[in-house]
BAPANU-211696 format. One record per atom (N, C-alpha, C): residue number from 1; atom name; x, y, z. Coordinates in Angstrom, 1 decimal, decimal comma. Layout:
+-----+------+--------+--------+--------+
|  nr | atom |     px |     py |     pz |
+-----+------+--------+--------+--------+
| NUM |   CA |      X |      Y |      Z |
...
+-----+------+--------+--------+--------+
This chain:
+-----+------+--------+--------+--------+
|  nr | atom |     px |     py |     pz |
+-----+------+--------+--------+--------+
|   1 |    N |   27,9 |   15,0 |  -13,1 |
|   1 |   CA |   28,5 |   14,0 |  -12,2 |
|   1 |    C |   28,7 |   13,0 |  -13,7 |
|   2 |    N |   30,1 |   13,1 |  -13,8 |
|   2 |   CA |   30,7 |   11,8 |  -15,8 |
|   2 |    C |   30,3 |   10,2 |  -15,4 |
|   3 |    N |   29,7 |    9,4 |  -16,0 |
|   3 |   CA |   29,1 |    8,0 |  -16,0 |
|   3 |    C |   28,4 |    7,8 |  -14,8 |
|   4 |    N |   27,3 |    8,8 |  -14,4 |
|   4 |   CA |   26,0 |    8,2 |  -13,7 |
|   4 |    C |   25,3 |    8,3 |  -14,7 |
|   5 |    N |   24,1 |    7,0 |  -14,5 |
|   5 |   CA |   23,9 |    6,4 |  -15,4 |
|   5 |    C |   22,1 |    7,1 |  -14,8 |
|   6 |    N |   21,1 |    7,7 |  -13,6 |
|   6 |   CA |   20,4 |    8,3 |  -13,3 |
|   6 |    C |   20,7 |    9,6 |  -12,5 |
|   7 |    N |   19,8 |   10,0 |  -13,6 |
|   7 |   CA |   20,0 |   11,9 |  -13,4 |
|   7 |    C |   18,2 |   11,8 |  -12,6 |
|   8 |    N |   18,0 |   12,3 |  -11,0 |
|   8 |   CA |   17,6 |   12,6 |  -10,6 |
|   8 |    C |   17,2 |   14,5 |  -10,7 |
|   9 |    N |   16,3 |   14,9 |  -11,2 |
|   9 |   CA |   16,0 |   16,3 |  -10,6 |
|   9 |    C |   14,9 |   16,7 |   -9,9 |
|  10 |    N |   15,4 |   17,4 |   -8,9 |
|  10 |   CA |   14,4 |   17,7 |   -7,7 |
|  10 |    C |   14,9 |   19,3 |   -7,5 |
|  11 |    N |   13,6 |   19,9 |   -6,9 |
|  11 |   CA |   14,1 |   21,1 |   -5,9 |
|  11 |    C |   13,7 |   21,2 |   -3,9 |
|  12 |    N |   14,6 |   22,3 |   -3,8 |
|  12 |   CA |   14,2 |   22,1 |   -2,2 |
|  12 |    C |   13,4 |   22,1 |   -1,9 |
|  13 |    N |   12,4 |   21,7 |   -0,7 |
|  13 |   CA |   12,0 |   21,7 |   -0,1 |
|  13 |    C |   10,3 |   20,3 |   -0,4 |
|  14 |    N |   10,4 |   19,5 |   -1,3 |
|  14 |   CA |   10,2 |   19,0 |   -2,0 |
|  14 |    C |    9,3 |   17,4 |   -1,5 |
|  15 |    N |    9,1 |   17,2 |   -0,9 |
|  15 |   CA |    8,5 |   15,9 |   -0,1 |
|  15 |    C |    8,8 |   14,9 |   -0,5 |
|  16 |    N |    7,9 |   14,7 |   -2,2 |
|  16 |   CA |    8,6 |   13,7 |   -3,2 |
|  16 |    C |    9,3 |   13,3 |   -4,0 |
|  17 |    N |   10,3 |   15,0 |   -3,8 |
|  17 |   CA |   11,6 |   14,8 |   -4,2 |
|  17 |    C |   12,9 |   13,5 |   -3,0 |
|  18 |    N |   12,6 |   14,2 |   -1,7 |
|  18 |   CA |   13,0 |   13,5 |   -0,5 |
|  18 |    C |   12,8 |   12,1 |   -0,7 |
|  19 |    N |   11,6 |   11,3 |   -1,2 |
|  19 |   CA |   11,5 |    9,6 |   -1,0 |
|  19 |    C |   12,2 |    9,3 |   -2,7 |
|  20 |    N |   12,0 |    9,9 |   -3,2 |
|  20 |   CA |   12,7 |    9,4 |   -4,6 |
|  20 |    C |   14,3 |    9,7 |   -4,1 |
|  21 |    N |   14,7 |   10,9 |   -4,0 |
|  21 |   CA |   15,9 |    9,9 |   -3,5 |
|  21 |    C |   16,8 |    9,2 |   -2,6 |
|  22 |    N |   15,4 |    8,9 |   -1,7 |
|  22 |   CA |   15,7 |    7,4 |   -1,3 |
|  22 |    C |   15,7 |    6,3 |   -1,6 |
|  23 |    N |   14,8 |    6,4 |   -2,8 |
|  23 |   CA |   15,1 |    5,2 |   -3,4 |
|  23 |    C |   16,0 |    5,1 |   -4,2 |
|  24 |    N |   16,1 |    6,2 |   -5,2 |
|  24 |   CA |   17,4 |    5,6 |   -6,2 |
|  24 |    C |   18,8 |    5,2 |   -5,6 |
|  25 |    N |   18,9 |    6,3 |   -3,8 |
|  25 |   CA |   20,1 |    6,5 |   -3,4 |
|  25 |    C |   20,7 |    4,6 |   -3,2 |
|  26 |    N |   19,6 |    3,9 |   -2,9 |
|  26 |   CA |   19,3 |    2,8 |   -2,3 |
|  26 |    C |   19,8 |    2,0 |   -3,5 |
|  27 |    N |   19,2 |    2,2 |   -4,6 |
|  27 |   CA |   19,0 |    1,0 |   -6,1 |
|  27 |    C |   20,4 |    1,2 |   -6,2 |
|  28 |    N |   20,6 |    2,2 |   -6,1 |
|  28 |   CA |   21,6 |    2,6 |   -6,9 |
|  28 |    C |   23,6 |    2,3 |   -5,9 |
|  29 |    N |   22,9 |    2,6 |   -5,1 |
|  29 |   CA |   24,0 |    1,4 |   -4,2 |
|  29 |    C |   24,1 |    0,1 |   -4,5 |
|  30 |    N |   22,9 |   -0,3 |   -3,9 |
|  30 |   CA |   22,9 |   -1,8 |   -4,2 |
|  30 |    C |   23,3 |   -2,3 |   -5,2 |
|  31 |    N |   23,2 |   -1,5 |   -6,6 |
|  31 |   CA |   23,8 |   -2,2 |   -7,9 |
|  31 |    C |   25,1 |   -1,0 |   -8,9 |
|  32 |    N |   26,1 |   -0,8 |   -8,1 |
|  32 |   CA |   27,2 |    0,1 |   -8,0 |
|  32 |    C |   27,5 |    0,6 |   -9,0 |
|  33 |    N |   25,8 |    1,2 |   -9,0 |
|  33 |   CA |   25,7 |    3,1 |  -10,1 |
|  33 |    C |   26,3 |    3,4 |   -9,6 |
|  34 |    N |   26,3 |    4,7 |  -10,4 |
|  34 |   CA |   25,9 |    6,2 |   -9,7 |
|  34 |    C |   25,2 |    7,2 |   -9,7 |
|  35 |    N |   24,6 |    8,1 |   -9,6 |
|  35 |   CA |   23,9 |    8,9 |  -10,0 |
|  35 |    C |   24,0 |   10,4 |   -9,5 |
|  36 |    N |   23,6 |   11,0 |  -10,3 |
|  36 |   CA |   23,5 |   12,7 |  -10,2 |
|  36 |    C |   22,0 |   13,0 |   -9,9 |
|  37 |    N |   22,2 |   14,3 |   -8,8 |
|  37 |   CA |   21,0 |   15,0 |   -8,6 |
|  37 |    C |   20,8 |   16,6 |   -9,3 |
|  38 |    N |   20,2 |   17,1 |   -9,6 |
|  38 |   CA |   19,8 |   18,8 |  -10,7 |
|  38 |    C |   18,7 |   18,9 |   -9,9 |
|  39 |    N |   19,0 |   20,3 |   -9,4 |
|  39 |   CA |   17,7 |   21,0 |   -8,6 |
|  39 |    C |   18,0 |   21,9 |   -9,8 |
|  40 |    N |   16,3 |   21,5 |  -10,0 |
|  40 |   CA |   15,9 |   22,7 |  -11,2 |
|  40 |    C |   15,7 |   24,2 |  -10,8 |
|  41 |    N |   15,9 |   24,4 |   -9,2 |
|  41 |   CA |   16,1 |   25,7 |   -9,4 |
|  41 |    C |   16,7 |   26,8 |  -10,0 |
|  42 |    N |   17,7 |   26,0 |  -10,4 |
|  42 |   CA |   19,2 |   26,9 |  -11,1 |
|  42 |    C |   18,9 |   27,5 |  -13,2 |
|  43 |    N |   18,3 |   26,6 |  -12,9 |
|  43 |   CA |   18,2 |   27,4 |  -14,2 |
|  43 |    C |   16,7 |   27,3 |  -14,8 |
|  44 |    N |   16,0 |   28,7 |  -15,2 |
|  44 |   CA |   14,4 |   28,3 |  -16,2 |
|  44 |    C |   13,9 |   27,6 |  -16,9 |
|  45 |    N |   15,0 |   27,1 |  -17,4 |
|  45 |   CA |   14,8 |   26,0 |  -18,6 |
|  45 |    C |   14,7 |   25,1 |  -17,5 |
|  46 |    N |   15,7 |   24,7 |  -17,4 |
|  46 |   CA |   14,6 |   23,2 |  -16,0 |
|  46 |    C |   13,9 |   23,2 |  -15,5 |
|  47 |    N |   13,5 |   24,3 |  -14,6 |
|  47 |   CA |   12,1 |   24,7 |  -14,0 |
|  47 |    C |   11,1 |   24,9 |  -15,2 |
|  48 |    N |   11,0 |   25,2 |  -16,5 |
|  48 |   CA |   10,1 |   24,9 |  -17,8 |
|  48 |    C |    9,8 |   23,9 |  -18,0 |
|  49 |    N |   10,2 |   22,9 |  -18,2 |
|  49 |   CA |   10,4 |   21,6 |  -18,8 |
|  49 |    C |    9,7 |   20,3 |  -17,2 |
|  50 |    N |   10,6 |   21,2 |  -16,4 |
|  50 |   CA |   10,4 |   18,8 |  -15,1 |
|  50 |    C |   10,0 |   20,4 |  -14,3 |
|  51 |    N |    9,4 |   21,4 |  -14,3 |
|  51 |   CA |    8,6 |   22,2 |  -12,7 |
|  51 |    C |    7,1 |   21,2 |  -12,8 |
|  52 |    N |    6,4 |   21,0 |  -13,0 |
|  52 |   CA |    5,1 |   20,5 |  -12,7 |
|  52 |    C |    5,5 |   19,0 |  -12,2 |
|  53 |    N |    6,7 |   18,6 |  -13,2 |
|  53 |   CA |    6,2 |   16,6 |  -12,5 |
|  53 |    C |    7,3 |   16,3 |  -11,5 |
|  54 |    N |    8,4 |   17,0 |  -10,9 |
|  54 |   CA |    9,0 |   16,6 |  -10,0 |
|  54 |    C |    8,8 |   15,8 |   -9,0 |
|  55 |    N |    9,9 |   14,7 |   -8,9 |
|  55 |   CA |   11,1 |   13,8 |   -8,6 |
|  55 |    C |   10,7 |   13,5 |  -10,5 |
|  56 |    N |   11,8 |   14,2 |  -11,4 |
|  56 |   CA |   11,7 |   13,4 |  -12,5 |
|  56 |    C |   12,8 |   13,0 |  -12,5 |
|  57 |    N |   12,8 |   12,1 |  -13,2 |
|  57 |   CA |   14,3 |   10,0 |  -13,3 |
|  57 |    C |   14,6 |   10,2 |  -14,1 |
|  58 |    N |   15,7 |    9,7 |  -15,2 |
|  58 |   CA |   16,7 |    9,8 |  -16,4 |
|  58 |    C |   17,0 |    9,1 |  -15,7 |
|  59 |    N |   17,2 |    7,6 |  -17,0 |
|  59 |   CA |   18,0 |    6,7 |  -16,5 |
|  59 |    C |   19,0 |    6,5 |  -18,1 |
|  60 |    N |   20,1 |    6,6 |  -18,2 |
|  60 |   CA |   21,0 |    6,3 |  -19,5 |
|  60 |    C |   20,4 |    8,1 |  -20,3 |
|  61 |    N |   20,1 |    9,3 |  -19,8 |
|  61 |   CA |   19,3 |    9,8 |  -20,5 |
|  61 |    C |   18,3 |   10,0 |  -21,0 |
|  62 |    N |   17,2 |    8,9 |  -20,9 |
|  62 |   CA |   15,7 |    8,6 |  -21,0 |
|  62 |    C |   14,6 |    8,9 |  -20,0 |
|  63 |    N |   14,1 |    9,5 |  -20,0 |
|  63 |   CA |   12,8 |    9,7 |  -18,9 |
|  63 |    C |   12,6 |    8,2 |  -18,7 |
|  64 |    N |   12,3 |    8,2 |  -17,5 |
|  64 |   CA |   12,5 |    7,2 |  -16,2 |
|  64 |    C |   10,5 |    6,8 |  -16,0 |
|  65 |    N |   11,0 |    8,6 |  -14,7 |
|  65 |   CA |    9,5 |    8,5 |  -13,8 |
|  65 |    C |    9,5 |   10,0 |  -13,8 |
|  66 |    N |    8,6 |   10,3 |  -13,4 |
|  66 |   CA |    8,1 |   11,3 |  -12,2 |
|  66 |    C |    7,2 |   11,3 |  -11,6 |
|  67 |    N |    7,0 |   11,5 |  -10,7 |
|  67 |   CA |    6,4 |   12,2 |   -9,1 |
|  67 |    C |    6,8 |   10,9 |   -8,3 |
|  68 |    N |    6,8 |   10,1 |   -9,2 |
|  68 |   CA |    7,5 |    8,6 |   -7,8 |
|  68 |    C |    7,7 |    7,9 |   -8,4 |
|  69 |    N |    9,1 |    7,5 |   -7,8 |
|  69 |   CA |    9,7 |    6,3 |   -8,6 |
|  69 |    C |    9,6 |    4,6 |   -7,7 |
|  70 |    N |    9,1 |    4,0 |   -8,5 |
|  70 |   CA |    9,1 |    2,8 |   -8,7 |
|  70 |    C |   10,5 |    2,1 |   -8,4 |
|  71 |    N |   10,5 |    1,0 |   -6,8 |
|  71 |   CA |   12,1 |    0,8 |   -7,2 |
|  71 |    C |   12,2 |   -0,8 |   -8,0 |
|  72 |    N |   11,5 |   -1,5 |   -8,3 |
|  72 |   CA |   11,4 |   -2,4 |   -8,6 |
|  72 |    C |   11,8 |   -2,0 |  -10,1 |
|  73 |    N |   10,7 |   -1,0 |  -10,1 |
|  73 |   CA |   10,6 |   -0,8 |  -12,3 |
|  73 |    C |   12,7 |   -0,2 |  -12,2 |
|  74 |    N |   12,9 |    0,5 |  -11,1 |
|  74 |   CA |   14,3 |    1,4 |  -11,3 |
|  74 |    C |   15,2 |    0,1 |  -11,5 |
|  75 |    N |   15,3 |   -0,8 |  -10,6 |
|  75 |   CA |   15,7 |   -2,1 |  -10,5 |
|  75 |    C |   16,2 |   -2,7 |  -11,9 |
|  76 |    N |   14,6 |   -2,8 |  -12,4 |
|  76 |   CA |   15,2 |   -3,3 |  -13,7 |
|  76 |    C |   15,6 |   -2,4 |  -14,9 |
|  77 |    N |   15,2 |   -1,6 |  -14,6 |
|  77 |   CA |   16,0 |   -0,6 |  -16,0 |
|  77 |    C |   17,7 |   -0,6 |  -15,7 |
|  78 |    N |   18,2 |   -0,9 |  -14,5 |
|  78 |   CA |   19,4 |   -0,8 |  -14,8 |
|  78 |    C |   19,8 |   -1,8 |  -14,8 |
|  79 |    N |   19,0 |   -3,4 |  -14,8 |
|  79 |   CA |   19,8 |   -3,7 |  -14,7 |
|  79 |    C |   20,3 |   -4,3 |  -16,1 |
+-----+------+--------+--------+--------+
């Protein structure tokens, strides 16, 4: 998604991904930011890069968190 500051890498059936999505969605909605979600199972390269650490979040293209998304930390990064 063009203009998205946050990228959330996930895979289907991942409960940590569901938790992360909830936090990312809430924070982005509160701050008027957009995010894109990318399913790593669509690419062997993404699976190799992120498979053991998902969910992974990037903020402005830089790695921010993996496994869990801390809401206050994400808010600070987007401020």
